[in-house]
N, C-alpha and C positions, 0 to 999 in steps of 0.2 A: 504494500500500500504506500509505503514511503516513496519508493521510486516512481510510482504512478503519479503522486502529487508533484514531484519534481518535474516529471515529464510535462505535466499540464502547465506548470509555471513557465517552463522553457518555451513551450509552444506559444503561450500568451505573450512572451517577451519578443520572440521573433517568429511570427506566423507568416509574414509575407516573404522575407528574404531568408529562407532556410538553406537553400543550395548556394546562394551567392556568398555568404560569409562562411562557407563550408571549409575554408582553409585559412581564415584569418581570425575571426572572433571565436568560433566554436572551440578553438584550441583550449581556451580557459574553461569553457563549459564542457568540453570533451571529457575533462577529468571526471566530472560527475556522470556524464552520459556514458563514458566508457565503463564506469562501475556498473551502471544500470544494464548496459548491453552485455557486460561480462556475466552478470547474474542470469540474464535471459539466455545467453549463449551456452553457458556452462550446463544449464539444465538440459536443453535440447541436445547439445553435443554428447553429453553422457548417455542420454537416452538412445541416441542414434547408435553410438558405439555399442552399447549394451544390446540393442536390437540386432545389430550386425553379428555380434558374437553369438547371440542366441541362434540366429539363422545358421551360422557356420557349425555350431555345436550340434544342431539338429541334423 
């Protein structure tokens, strides 16, 4: 829930120019965004690897 709130706040701060400052301003915000993405990626990545391993084992 915490990361969801942060995401909403970021979207409200830069809703129009999200791809434009994708390499200038987001660097500072990327720190928090990266943490959020990491949490989201770590879950699906682990699930994918586990699923692949399950398929190989079967």
